[in-house]
C-alpha positions, 0 to 999 in steps of 0.5 A: 620911389613910384616911377612916373608914368602917364597918369592921364592915359588911365584916367576916365570922368566917373557918372556921377562925377570922379574919376575911374582909373584904369590900366593897372597890371595887377588890379589891387590898385584899383580899389585905392583908385575907387574909393575916390569916386565914392561920395564926399565925407569930412575926413572918411574912409572913402570919398574925398577930404575936405579942407576942415579936417587939415587943421587937425595935427595926426599927433593930437589924435588918440588912435594916431599917437597910439599906432605911432608909438608901435613903430617908433625906435625902442631907446635900443633901436635908438642907440642902434641907429647911432652907431649904425653910422659909419660903422661897417655894418653899415658898409656891408649892410647899405640897403638896411638904411632909408638913404635919400642921394645929398641927404645927411638922413633921408627921415629928417627930410621926409619930416621937413618936406611933410611934417610941419604942423598943420597951419604952419607951411600952406605948401605942406597942407596943399600938398597933403590936400592933393595926395589925399584927393587924388589916390590914384596916384599911389595905385601903381605902387600899391600893385608893385609893394602886394605883388613883391611882399613875400607870401606870407605877408601879402594879406598883412600889406593888403590889410594896411594899404587898405586902410592907409589908402583913403583920406583919412588914412593919408591925412592921419596915417600917413602924414602922421609919420611926416609928423613924428619924423619932424618931431623926432629930428626936433626932440632932445636925445633919449639917454640910450642914444648919447645923452641931452647934446643935439647938434646945430644945423647949418639953419641954427636948429637943433638936430637930434640925428641920433634919431634922425638916423634910427629912424632911417636904419628903422624903416629901411631894415625891414622892407614888408614890417608895417613902419617899413612900407609906410616909410617907403609910401611916405617917401614916394608921397613926397617925390610926387609932389 
């Protein structure tokens, strides 16, 4: 999770409006924050996000759906995720599971908080617009991610973060993963992961826990994979709100 720090020590007003971000040790994250000073276009690669894009569900966008399909756990990974909980492998390798204290599943928590369909949860819609228009909040975490990445992954990590930390990247890709986690928790289990039965949660809804745990393992198993990076920043985004 991105560490808390005094953001206001790092800002100043930019000529012509917007904000300039200072004080990032590695420097790469400054390019994220700099994009927030450009002219605004609805759902643009740079600039600020317009409320016009909020009603658009990322899952309805073919490009986002295609991207998400490359991140989803396979049937074999769904089975492995279901088997991983309570296993000796988990006890030996706890770092291979994305976890959040007090939650049965971190991915379910992320989907519940950040993944409701646009228009169904006003607080979630407002939170996503806030994040899309405050890209500087991710700057320190982005620099730390690039610095920590293995040498053979740094270029790929930089390319991914450059795509992710734009208004469009936040509202369609980062929110797209949150929507996928929300959907996965509510879909009937794949036959490879225990048949068609679903558990009932405390609120009376049906929850596909095997899919939730599969996503927890899928995100946590490879920290510098694409799904691992996007999952980590989604967890950080929810923690900041």
